[in-house]
C-alpha positions as CSV (number, residue, x, y, z in Angstrom):
1,X,59.8,-192.6,115.1
2,X,61.8,-195.4,113.6
3,X,65.6,-195.2,114.0
4,X,67.6,-195.6,110.8
5,X,70.0,-198.6,111.0
6,X,72.6,-198.8,108.3
7,X,72.8,-202.1,106.3
8,X,75.5,-204.6,107.2
9,X,75.5,-203.6,110.9
10,X,74.5,-205.8,113.9
11,X,71.8,-203.2,114.6
12,X,70.1,-203.6,111.2
13,X,70.6,-207.4,111.4
14,X,68.9,-207.6,114.8
15,X,66.1,-205.4,113.5
16,X,65.6,-207.7,110.5
17,X,65.3,-210.6,112.9
18,X,62.8,-208.7,115.1
19,X,60.7,-208.0,111.9
20,X,60.1,-211.7,111.7
21,X,60.2,-212.9,115.4
22,X,59.0,-209.7,117.1
23,X,60.9,-208.0,119.8
24,X,59.2,-210.2,122.4
25,X,60.2,-213.3,120.4
26,X,63.8,-212.2,120.3
27,X,63.8,-211.5,124.0
28,X,62.4,-215.0,124.6
29,X,65.1,-216.7,122.4
30,X,68.0,-215.0,124.3
31,X,66.3,-215.0,127.7
32,X,66.6,-211.2,128.1
33,X,64.1,-208.4,128.5
34,X,62.5,-206.9,125.4
35,X,64.0,-203.6,126.5
36,X,67.5,-205.1,126.4
37,X,66.9,-206.5,122.9
38,X,65.8,-203.2,121.7
39,X,68.9,-201.5,123.1
40,X,71.1,-204.1,121.3
41,X,69.5,-202.9,118.1
42,X,70.1,-199.2,118.9
43,X,73.3,-197.8,117.4
44,X,73.2,-194.9,119.9
45,X,72.8,-197.1,123.0
46,X,76.4,-198.4,123.2
47,X,75.4,-202.0,123.9
48,X,76.5,-205.1,121.9
49,X,75.0,-208.5,121.5
50,X,77.0,-211.5,122.6
51,X,78.1,-214.1,120.1
52,X,76.0,-216.8,121.8
53,X,72.9,-214.6,121.6
54,X,73.6,-213.8,118.0
55,X,73.9,-217.5,117.2
56,X,70.6,-218.2,119.0
57,X,68.8,-215.4,117.2
58,X,70.1,-216.4,113.7
59,X,69.0,-220.0,114.4
60,X,65.5,-218.9,115.5
61,X,65.3,-216.6,112.5
62,X,65.9,-219.6,110.2
63,X,63.5,-221.9,112.2
64,X,60.8,-219.2,111.7
65,X,61.3,-219.3,107.9
66,X,63.7,-216.4,107.6
67,X,66.2,-216.4,104.7
68,X,69.8,-216.4,105.7
69,X,71.4,-215.5,109.1
70,X,71.5,-211.8,109.4
71,X,73.9,-211.5,112.3
72,X,76.3,-214.0,110.9
73,X,76.2,-212.3,107.5
74,X,77.0,-209.0,109.1
75,X,80.0,-210.4,111.0
76,X,81.2,-212.3,108.0
77,X,81.2,-209.2,105.8
78,X,83.0,-207.2,108.5
79,X,85.6,-210.0,108.9
80,X,86.2,-210.2,105.1
81,X,86.7,-206.4,104.9
82,X,89.2,-206.5,107.7
83,X,91.3,-209.4,106.4
84,X,91.1,-209.4,102.5
85,X,94.5,-207.8,101.6
86,X,95.4,-210.5,99.1
87,X,92.0,-211.0,97.6
88,X,91.1,-210.8,93.9
89,X,89.1,-207.6,94.2
90,X,87.9,-207.8,90.5
91,X,86.4,-211.2,91.0
92,X,84.7,-210.1,94.3
93,X,83.4,-207.0,92.6
94,X,81.8,-209.1,90.0
95,X,80.3,-211.3,92.6
96,X,79.0,-208.3,94.7
97,X,77.7,-206.6,91.5
98,X,75.8,-209.7,90.5
99,X,74.2,-210.0,93.8
100,X,73.3,-206.4,93.9
101,X,71.8,-206.6,90.4
102,X,69.8,-209.7,91.4
103,X,68.5,-208.3,94.7
104,X,67.6,-204.9,93.3
105,X,65.9,-206.5,90.3
106,X,63.8,-208.6,92.7
107,X,63.0,-205.4,94.7
108,X,61.8,-203.6,91.6
109,X,59.7,-206.6,90.6
110,X,58.2,-206.9,94.0
111,X,57.5,-203.1,94.1
112,X,55.7,-203.3,90.7
113,X,53.7,-206.3,92.0
114,X,52.8,-204.3,95.1
115,X,51.6,-201.4,92.9
116,X,49.4,-203.7,90.9
117,X,48.0,-205.3,94.1
118,X,48.0,-202.2,96.3
119,X,45.3,-203.6,98.7
120,X,47.3,-206.8,99.5
121,X,49.4,-206.3,102.7
122,X,51.3,-209.5,102.1
123,X,52.4,-208.3,98.7
124,X,53.4,-204.9,100.2
125,X,55.4,-206.6,103.0
126,X,57.2,-208.8,100.4
127,X,58.1,-205.7,98.5
128,X,59.5,-204.0,101.6
129,X,61.6,-207.1,102.4
130,X,62.9,-207.3,98.8
131,X,63.8,-203.5,98.8
132,X,65.6,-204.0,102.1
133,X,67.6,-206.9,100.7
134,X,68.4,-204.8,97.6
135,X,69.6,-202.0,99.8
136,X,71.9,-204.3,101.8
137,X,73.3,-205.7,98.6
138,X,74.0,-202.2,97.3
139,X,75.5,-201.2,100.6
140,X,77.8,-204.3,100.4
141,X,78.8,-203.3,96.8
142,X,79.5,-199.8,98.0
143,X,81.8,-201.0,100.8
144,X,83.5,-203.4,98.4
145,X,84.2,-200.6,95.9
146,X,85.5,-198.4,98.7
147,X,87.8,-201.2,99.9
148,X,89.1,-201.8,96.4
149,X,90.4,-198.3,96.3
150,X,92.0,-198.5,99.7
151,X,93.5,-202.0,99.1
152,X,95.0,-201.0,95.7
153,X,96.7,-198.0,97.2
154,X,94.5,-195.6,95.3
155,X,93.4,-192.3,96.9
156,X,89.7,-192.4,97.8
157,X,87.5,-189.9,96.0
158,X,85.2,-187.7,98.0
């Protein structure tokens, strides 16, 4: 059974890298066992990937044709959330909303294309990737909205 990994976590970022490189490929990049790499991606294992290994994996992800740097993006988002007390939240909300709209629009488009070409595994995989990116953008927007309420001194609603 596949374990759920929340977007914008190192566990999800590593899983995204493994989707492209394979668990064995990730292990080769960081010179650790496949078992260790899988444990790094397990939120219940209590293990954390080192900064050096994260950099190596993000670089390998890019070299293999991956878009972005999943671990770097995860850490950057966390840092921003921890240190943005004087940030223009409205401008950031517009930016995050725009990205969420773009990514979810691409996800819907790819899903419709997969429906039209249901026997094409490449089209289906592209749709899955686009949906995952859309989910990550929506999760980032959700976090941003939550942080706005906290940063502005407003009580968070349940």
